[in-house]
C-alpha positions as CSV (number, residue, x, y, z in Angstrom):
1,X,-31.9,60.9,-35.1
2,X,-30.4,63.3,-32.9
3,X,-32.4,66.0,-30.6
4,X,-31.5,68.4,-32.2
5,X,-33.3,68.1,-35.5
6,X,-36.2,70.9,-35.5
7,X,-37.2,69.9,-38.7
8,X,-38.4,66.6,-40.5
9,X,-36.3,65.5,-42.6
10,X,-36.7,64.9,-46.1
11,X,-35.7,61.4,-47.1
12,X,-35.2,59.7,-50.6
13,X,-37.2,56.9,-51.5
14,X,-34.6,55.8,-54.3
15,X,-32.1,55.1,-50.9
16,X,-34.0,51.8,-50.1
17,X,-32.9,50.7,-53.3
18,X,-29.4,50.6,-52.9
19,X,-28.8,51.1,-49.0
20,X,-32.5,49.6,-47.7
21,X,-30.8,49.5,-44.3
22,X,-29.7,53.1,-44.1
23,X,-33.2,53.9,-45.4
24,X,-35.2,51.9,-42.8
25,X,-32.8,53.6,-40.1
26,X,-33.2,57.1,-41.7
27,X,-37.4,56.6,-42.1
28,X,-37.3,54.7,-38.7
29,X,-35.5,57.6,-36.2
30,X,-37.8,60.3,-38.2
31,X,-41.1,58.4,-37.1
32,X,-39.5,58.0,-33.7
33,X,-38.5,61.2,-33.3
34,X,-41.4,62.7,-35.0
35,X,-44.3,60.6,-35.7
36,X,-43.6,62.2,-39.6
37,X,-41.1,61.9,-42.5
38,X,-41.1,63.4,-45.6
39,X,-40.4,61.3,-48.6
40,X,-39.3,62.6,-52.0
41,X,-38.6,60.0,-55.4
42,X,-41.8,58.3,-54.0
43,X,-42.1,56.7,-57.5
44,X,-45.9,58.0,-58.4
45,X,-46.0,59.4,-61.6
46,X,-46.0,63.2,-62.4
47,X,-48.3,63.0,-65.0
48,X,-50.7,60.5,-63.0
49,X,-50.6,63.3,-60.1
50,X,-50.9,66.1,-62.2
51,X,-53.9,64.1,-63.6
52,X,-55.4,63.8,-60.7
53,X,-55.1,67.4,-59.2
54,X,-57.0,69.0,-62.1
55,X,-59.8,66.3,-61.7
56,X,-60.4,66.5,-58.0
57,X,-60.3,70.5,-58.4
58,X,-62.8,69.8,-61.3
59,X,-65.1,67.7,-59.1
60,X,-65.2,70.0,-56.1
61,X,-66.2,72.7,-58.7
62,X,-69.3,70.5,-59.0
63,X,-72.6,72.2,-57.7
64,X,-73.6,71.3,-54.3
65,X,-76.7,69.4,-55.6
66,X,-74.6,67.5,-57.7
67,X,-72.0,66.4,-55.2
68,X,-74.7,65.8,-53.1
69,X,-76.0,63.0,-55.4
70,X,-72.9,60.7,-54.0
71,X,-73.5,61.5,-50.4
72,X,-74.6,58.0,-48.3
73,X,-75.7,59.5,-45.0
74,X,-75.5,56.3,-43.9
75,X,-72.3,55.0,-45.6
76,X,-70.0,56.6,-42.4
77,X,-68.6,58.9,-45.0
78,X,-66.4,55.8,-46.2
79,X,-66.9,55.8,-49.8
80,X,-68.1,59.0,-52.3
81,X,-68.6,62.4,-50.9
82,X,-69.1,63.6,-47.7
83,X,-70.2,67.7,-47.3
84,X,-68.6,70.7,-46.0
85,X,-68.7,70.8,-41.8
86,X,-69.3,67.3,-41.1
87,X,-66.2,66.1,-40.0
88,X,-65.0,67.2,-36.7
89,X,-61.8,65.9,-34.7
90,X,-62.0,63.9,-31.7
91,X,-62.6,66.3,-28.4
92,X,-63.2,69.4,-30.9
93,X,-66.0,71.7,-30.1
94,X,-66.0,72.7,-33.8
95,X,-66.3,71.2,-37.1
96,X,-63.6,70.7,-39.7
97,X,-64.0,73.7,-42.4
98,X,-63.4,71.0,-45.2
99,X,-65.0,68.7,-47.8
100,X,-64.0,65.4,-49.1
101,X,-64.2,62.3,-51.8
102,X,-63.3,58.9,-50.3
103,X,-62.2,55.8,-52.7
104,X,-61.4,52.6,-51.7
105,X,-59.9,49.2,-52.3
106,X,-61.8,47.7,-55.4
107,X,-62.9,44.3,-54.6
108,X,-64.2,41.7,-56.9
109,X,-67.8,40.4,-56.7
110,X,-67.9,37.6,-53.7
111,X,-64.8,39.0,-52.0
112,X,-64.7,37.4,-48.4
113,X,-64.7,41.3,-47.2
114,X,-67.4,42.3,-49.5
115,X,-69.7,43.0,-45.9
116,X,-67.2,45.4,-44.4
117,X,-65.6,47.1,-47.5
118,X,-68.1,48.7,-49.1
119,X,-68.2,49.4,-53.4
120,X,-66.7,52.4,-54.9
121,X,-69.1,55.2,-55.7
122,X,-67.8,57.1,-59.0
123,X,-69.4,60.8,-60.7
124,X,-70.3,60.9,-63.5
125,X,-68.2,63.5,-64.3
126,X,-65.4,64.6,-64.5
127,X,-64.5,62.2,-67.6
128,X,-61.9,60.1,-66.8
129,X,-62.4,60.3,-62.8
130,X,-62.6,56.4,-62.3
131,X,-59.5,55.6,-64.2
132,X,-57.3,58.2,-63.0
133,X,-58.4,57.3,-59.1
134,X,-57.9,53.7,-59.6
135,X,-54.7,54.2,-61.1
136,X,-53.7,56.3,-57.9
137,X,-54.9,53.9,-55.5
138,X,-53.4,51.4,-56.7
139,X,-49.5,53.7,-56.8
140,X,-50.0,55.0,-53.4
141,X,-50.7,51.2,-52.4
142,X,-46.8,50.5,-54.1
143,X,-45.5,53.3,-52.3
144,X,-47.1,52.2,-48.9
145,X,-45.6,48.4,-49.1
146,X,-41.9,49.6,-49.8
147,X,-42.6,52.1,-46.8
148,X,-43.8,49.7,-44.7
149,X,-40.9,47.0,-45.4
150,X,-38.6,49.8,-44.3
151,X,-40.7,50.3,-40.9
152,X,-40.4,46.3,-40.6
153,X,-36.6,46.2,-41.1
154,X,-36.3,49.2,-38.5
155,X,-38.7,47.1,-35.7
156,X,-36.4,44.0,-36.8
157,X,-39.1,42.3,-38.3
158,X,-39.1,40.1,-41.7
159,X,-39.2,42.8,-44.5
160,X,-42.1,41.2,-45.8
161,X,-44.0,41.2,-42.4
162,X,-46.2,43.6,-43.2
163,X,-47.8,41.8,-46.4
164,X,-50.2,39.2,-45.4
165,X,-51.6,42.8,-42.8
166,X,-52.3,44.9,-45.6
167,X,-52.9,42.6,-48.4
168,X,-56.8,43.5,-49.2
169,X,-56.3,46.2,-46.8
170,X,-59.4,48.6,-46.0
171,X,-56.8,51.8,-47.1
172,X,-59.2,54.6,-48.2
173,X,-57.6,57.6,-50.5
174,X,-59.5,60.8,-49.7
175,X,-59.5,63.7,-52.0
176,X,-59.5,66.9,-49.8
177,X,-61.2,70.4,-50.1
178,X,-60.6,73.4,-47.6
179,X,-62.7,76.0,-49.9
180,X,-61.9,79.6,-49.1
181,X,-62.4,80.9,-45.2
182,X,-64.4,84.0,-44.6
183,X,-62.6,86.4,-41.6
184,X,-65.4,85.1,-39.4
185,X,-65.4,81.4,-39.6
186,X,-65.6,79.6,-36.6
187,X,-63.1,76.6,-36.4
188,X,-60.1,76.1,-38.5
189,X,-59.3,73.5,-41.5
190,X,-58.6,70.5,-39.5
191,X,-58.8,70.0,-35.9
192,X,-56.0,68.7,-34.0
193,X,-56.0,65.1,-34.4
194,X,-54.5,61.5,-34.9
195,X,-54.9,59.3,-37.7
196,X,-56.5,56.0,-37.3
197,X,-54.3,53.6,-39.9
198,X,-51.3,52.1,-39.9
199,X,-49.4,54.8,-42.2
200,X,-50.7,58.0,-44.2
201,X,-49.0,59.4,-47.2
202,X,-49.9,62.7,-48.4
203,X,-50.0,64.4,-51.2
204,X,-50.5,68.2,-51.5
205,X,-48.9,69.7,-48.1
206,X,-47.0,72.4,-49.9
207,X,-49.1,74.7,-49.5
208,X,-49.2,76.1,-45.7
209,X,-51.4,75.2,-43.0
210,X,-49.8,71.0,-41.7
211,X,-48.3,71.1,-38.3
212,X,-47.5,68.4,-36.1
213,X,-47.5,68.8,-32.0
214,X,-43.3,68.3,-31.4
215,X,-42.5,66.4,-27.9
216,X,-41.9,69.7,-26.9
217,X,-45.9,70.8,-26.6
218,X,-44.9,73.5,-29.7
219,X,-46.4,73.4,-33.1
220,X,-44.0,72.6,-35.9
221,X,-44.7,73.3,-39.4
222,X,-44.2,70.5,-41.6
223,X,-42.7,71.8,-44.9
224,X,-42.0,69.1,-48.0
225,X,-40.3,70.8,-50.9
226,X,-42.9,70.3,-54.2
227,X,-44.1,67.0,-55.2
228,X,-43.2,65.1,-51.8
229,X,-45.1,63.2,-49.7
230,X,-45.7,63.4,-46.2
231,X,-45.6,60.5,-44.5
232,X,-47.4,59.9,-40.9
233,X,-47.9,57.1,-37.9
234,X,-51.2,56.6,-37.3
235,X,-52.9,54.8,-34.2
236,X,-53.0,51.0,-35.7
237,X,-48.9,51.5,-36.0
238,X,-48.7,52.9,-32.6
239,X,-50.8,50.8,-30.6
240,X,-48.8,48.0,-32.9
241,X,-45.8,49.1,-31.9
242,X,-46.9,50.0,-28.3
243,X,-46.1,53.6,-28.4
244,X,-42.1,53.1,-30.1
245,X,-43.4,54.5,-33.4
246,X,-45.6,57.4,-32.1
247,X,-49.1,58.6,-33.8
248,X,-48.4,62.3,-33.6
249,X,-50.9,65.1,-33.2
250,X,-51.4,67.3,-35.9
251,X,-53.6,69.9,-37.5
252,X,-54.3,72.0,-40.6
253,X,-54.6,75.6,-39.6
254,X,-56.0,78.6,-41.2
255,X,-54.1,80.3,-43.6
256,X,-53.0,84.5,-42.8
257,X,-55.7,87.0,-43.8
258,X,-54.0,87.6,-47.5
259,X,-54.1,83.7,-48.0
260,X,-58.0,82.9,-46.6
261,X,-59.4,83.1,-50.3
262,X,-57.3,80.8,-51.4
263,X,-58.1,77.5,-51.5
264,X,-56.5,74.3,-50.1
265,X,-56.4,70.6,-51.6
266,X,-55.0,67.6,-50.8
267,X,-54.9,63.8,-51.3
268,X,-54.2,61.5,-47.9
269,X,-54.2,57.6,-48.8
270,X,-54.8,56.1,-45.2
271,X,-53.0,53.0,-45.4
272,X,-54.9,50.7,-43.7
273,X,-54.5,46.6,-42.6
274,X,-57.4,43.9,-43.5
275,X,-60.8,43.9,-41.1
276,X,-59.6,40.9,-39.7
277,X,-56.1,41.8,-38.6
278,X,-55.3,41.4,-35.4
279,X,-53.6,44.3,-33.6
280,X,-51.9,42.5,-31.6
281,X,-48.8,44.5,-29.7
282,X,-45.1,43.1,-31.3
283,X,-43.4,41.6,-28.7
284,X,-40.2,43.3,-29.9
285,X,-42.0,46.5,-28.8
286,X,-42.2,45.4,-24.9
287,X,-39.5,45.8,-22.1
288,X,-39.4,46.3,-18.3
289,X,-38.8,50.4,-19.6
290,X,-41.8,50.1,-22.1
291,X,-44.6,47.6,-20.7
292,X,-47.4,46.0,-22.8
293,X,-49.7,49.2,-22.7
294,X,-52.5,47.0,-24.8
295,X,-52.5,43.7,-23.4
296,X,-56.1,42.8,-25.2
297,X,-55.7,42.7,-29.0
298,X,-58.5,44.0,-31.5
299,X,-59.3,43.7,-34.5
300,X,-58.7,46.4,-37.5
301,X,-62.6,46.9,-38.1
302,X,-63.1,46.9,-34.6
303,X,-60.7,49.4,-33.7
304,X,-61.7,51.3,-37.1
305,X,-65.4,51.3,-35.9
306,X,-64.6,53.0,-32.6
307,X,-63.2,55.3,-34.3
308,X,-65.2,56.5,-36.7
309,X,-67.9,57.0,-34.0
310,X,-65.8,59.2,-32.3
311,X,-65.3,61.5,-35.2
312,X,-69.0,61.7,-35.9
313,X,-69.2,59.5,-39.3
314,X,-70.6,56.6,-37.8
315,X,-73.4,56.9,-35.4
316,X,-72.7,54.8,-32.2
């Protein structure tokens, strides 16, 4: 990628089948330059996405009392409903203007991660919610595996290097609702932050507002074509790669006055490794010019806990 690029490029995941090396170089270059990539033709079925949007809107249209039936204050926001103005960006002074719902990986009874990854919470309505989002979680998982394989090739690792790391990973599908904003609202829809996980796959960034902090210190709008995924590097992958792939600060700003009455919905899929995965700097990402920033490894579970405390979802 050339420094002259001033917009996150849109890539086609279909290129991966015919030219895997070319796709790996393109997405790896975009991540190195921006920490972000836009991926079209990602294979998540249009019909499934349309169904998921309809049910997401129906879910957040439920009464506050009904939604709060699925809120567990002791659950750290890991499953079910998290009310409006709960999460705060690390270091921010005002809470985010959003509410959300989390769907996690379904585990069979007796699974070795049963004590670390809670069971899903399913609402009584809208009808078909559980089936839709179980299916969507699996579709995101498949797309994420393909992208991680391309990242592995870009890093000169085996194409299947991430497979054991993310098998039974603690990934989360978040359904996000940013309600209309009054003129005197304090705070923004999502304060400047970095993601915790390996990579995030986001649907729903067509409505303006998502911005990344470019390396020149300016905020750059991320503008995907309709239906494309916005994919960004999370802190776990940044740590694993010793910042070769940067986890870029990003935010969701409030819309201009004429759009403040319009709600915003999005669906990020936070792709996590398994809780016992050891985040240990890759040797190929260490050099004289880029010495190891993280000589002490940490498990994905411990790292996640530290960060959830920082953003106010878990008490220390």
